[in-house]
C-alpha positions in Angstrom: 0.0 0.0 0.1 1.7 3.1 -1.0 -1.2 5.6 0.1 -4.1 5.4 1.8 -6.5 8.5 2.3 -9.6 10.3 2.8 -11.0 11.5 -0.3 -13.3 14.0 1.5 -10.7 16.6 1.4 -10.9 16.8 -2.7 -14.4 17.2 -3.4 -16.6 15.7 -0.2 -18.6 19.1 0.0 -20.0 18.4 -3.9 -20.8 14.8 -3.1 -22.4 16.1 0.1 -24.4 18.0 -2.2 -25.2 15.7 -4.8 -26.5 13.1 -2.4 -28.6 15.9 -1.0 -30.2 16.2 -4.4 -30.6 12.4 -4.4 -32.2 12.6 -1.0 -35.0 15.0 -2.3 -35.7 13.6 -5.5 -38.8 11.7 -6.3 -38.2 7.9 -5.3 -38.8 6.8 -8.7 -35.9 8.6 -10.1 -33.5 7.1 -7.4 -34.7 3.9 -8.2 -34.4 4.4 -11.9 -30.8 5.5 -11.3 -30.2 2.8 -9.0 -31.2 0.1 -11.0 -29.3 1.7 -14.0 -25.9 2.1 -12.0 -26.4 -1.6 -10.8 -27.2 -3.2 -14.0 -26.3 -0.6 -17.0 -23.2 -2.2 -17.6 -24.8 -5.1 -19.6 -25.7 -2.5 -22.1 -22.2 -2.2 -23.0 -21.9 -5.9 -23.7 -25.0 -5.4 -25.8 -23.0 -2.7 -27.8 -19.9 -4.8 -28.1 -22.3 -7.8 -29.7 -23.8 -5.5 -31.9 -20.4 -4.0 -33.2 -19.4 -7.9 -33.6 -22.8 -8.5 -35.7 -22.0 -5.8 -37.9 -18.1 -6.2 -38.2 -18.8 -9.7 -39.5 -19.5 -7.8 -43.2 -16.7 -5.3 -42.4 -13.0 -5.1 -43.3 -10.6 -7.0 -40.8 -9.1 -4.0 -39.2 -12.7 -3.0 -38.0 -13.0 -6.6 -37.0 -10.1 -7.0 -35.1 -11.1 -3.7 -33.3 -14.2 -5.0 -32.2 -12.7 -8.4 -31.2 -10.3 -6.5 -29.2 -12.6 -4.6 -27.1 -13.8 -7.0 -24.6 -9.9 -7.8 -23.7 -9.3 -3.9 -23.7 -11.9 -3.9 -21.0 -10.6 -6.3 -19.0 -7.3 -4.8 -19.5 -8.2 -1.7 -18.2 -10.1 -3.4 -15.4 -6.7 -5.0 -14.2 -4.9 -1.7 -14.3 -8.0 0.0 -12.1 -7.6 -2.7 -9.9 -3.8 -2.3 -9.2 -4.7 1.4 -8.4 -7.2 0.5 -6.2 -4.9 -1.7 -4.2 -2.5 1.3 -4.1 -4.6 3.7 -3.1 -7.0 2.6 -0.4 -9.5 5.1 -0.3 -12.4 4.7 1.9 -15.9 4.9 0.4 -17.3 8.3 1.1 -20.6 6.9 2.7 -18.2 5.3 5.3 -16.0 8.4 5.5 -18.7 11.3 6.0 -21.1 10.8 9.0 -24.7 11.0 8.4 -24.4 10.1 4.7 -28.1 9.1 3.6 -27.6 7.0 0.2 -29.6 5.9 -2.3 -27.6 2.7 -2.4 -26.3 0.8 0.5 -23.1 1.4 1.5 -20.5 -1.4 0.5 -18.5 -2.9 3.0 -15.5 -1.9 4.6 -12.2 -2.6 2.4 -14.4 -2.4 -1.0 -12.2 0.5 -1.9 -13.6 3.6 -3.8 -10.7 4.8 -6.0 -11.2 4.6 -9.0 -14.7 3.7 -9.9 -14.5 0.3 -11.5 -17.9 0.9 -13.2 -16.6 4.1 -14.7 -13.3 2.5 -15.9 -15.0 -0.8 -17.9 -17.8 1.9 -19.2 -15.5 4.2 -20.7 -12.9 1.5 -21.7 -15.6 -0.2 -23.8 -16.9 2.9 -25.1 -13.5 4.1 -26.3 -12.7 0.8 -27.8 -15.8 1.2 -29.8 -15.0 4.6 -31.0 -12.2 3.1 -32.9 -14.5 0.6 -34.7 -17.8 2.6 -35.4 -17.7 6.0 -34.3 -21.6 6.7 -34.0 -22.0 3.7 -31.9 -19.0 4.4 -29.8 -19.9 8.1 -29.2 -23.8 6.4 -28.0 -21.6 4.2 -25.8 -19.5 7.5 -24.3 -23.0 9.2 -23.5 -24.0 5.8 -21.6 -20.5 5.7 -20.0 -21.1 9.1 -18.7 -24.6 8.4 -17.3 -23.0 5.4 -15.8 -20.4 7.4 -13.8 -22.7 10.0 -12.5 -25.2 7.3 -11.4 -22.5 6.2 -9.2 -22.1 9.7 -7.1 -25.9 9.9 -7.2 -26.4 6.8 -5.3 -23.7 7.5 -2.9 -20.9 5.1 -3.3 -18.1 7.3 -5.0 -16.9 10.6 -4.8 -17.0 12.8 -7.9 -13.2 12.6 -8.4 -13.4 8.5 -8.1 -15.5 8.6 -11.4 -13.7 11.2 -13.3 -10.2 9.2 -12.8 -12.1 6.2 -13.5 -13.2 7.5 -16.8 -9.6 8.6 -17.6 -8.0 5.3 -16.7 -10.4 3.7 -19.0 -9.8 5.8 -21.9 -6.0 6.0 -21.6 -5.6 2.2 -21.2 -8.2 1.8 -24.2 -6.3 4.3 -26.7 -3.2 2.3 -27.3 -4.8 -1.1 -27.2 -7.4 0.0 -29.9 -4.6 1.5 -32.1 -2.7 -1.9 -31.8 -5.5 -3.9 -32.7 -5.7 -2.9 -35.8 -2.2 -4.5 -36.5 -3.9 -8.2 -35.7 -6.1 -7.5 -39.0 -3.9 -10.1 -41.0 -4.3 -12.9 -38.2 -8.3 -11.7 -38.3 -7.9 -12.4 -42.5 -6.5 -15.8 -41.9 -8.8 -16.9 -39.5 -11.9 -15.9 -41.6 -11.0 -18.8 -44.1 -10.9 -21.4 -41.3 -13.3 -22.8 -38.7 -14.0 -19.5 -37.5 -15.2 -18.3 -40.6 -18.9 -18.3 -39.6 -18.4 -16.5 -36.4 -15.9 -13.7 -37.9 -17.9 -13.5 -41.0 -16.5 -13.0 -44.9 -16.0 -9.5 -44.6 -17.3 -6.5 -47.0 -18.5 -7.7 -50.4 -16.3 -6.8 -53.1 -17.6 -4.2 -55.4 -18.9 -5.1 -58.9 -16.5 -4.5 -61.8 -17.6 -2.6 -64.5 -16.8 -4.1 -67.8 -14.4 -2.0 -69.8 -15.6 -0.7 -72.9 
């Protein structure tokens, strides 16, 4: 452990204000945010599956980046787990007395910094931007909503989710760029037993006979 600290000195006041807004909001809104915060990561799996389905008809660079996206998410999660173990920040709902939160506060030892949910969401979204820009930016919006929800339900400080987003993005960018180099491997795999799963790539353009 290199550092253990109380993160409330960074943005504890903002955290308190946000959970105050949540406390005074309609119950249906809080429950909706809570469900999204707990289950919304599944949407990013759907995004990646949809990207794979589309990439079956795309060139091998696009398919390589799509296939790399879950690997990129795992890599970002591993990096974040190391950071969590180095910076053992206590959850704000444990650190700040009298915190009334939408979500039950995690147990002691479940460290707060950086936010795993934010890392996963932003790593997935960033990876998808390199394959399908529109889909990736839609995933970015969902990632921002995921990060915000973690503060709203009271389990993270704002700086936890901001740094989590940066970790996800910074890990994903170089790996997504490197994934393009696997296109020749994808080409070979498409001609083998995995062909039905990987697809045949783009349909060759029709050749106009010369006159």
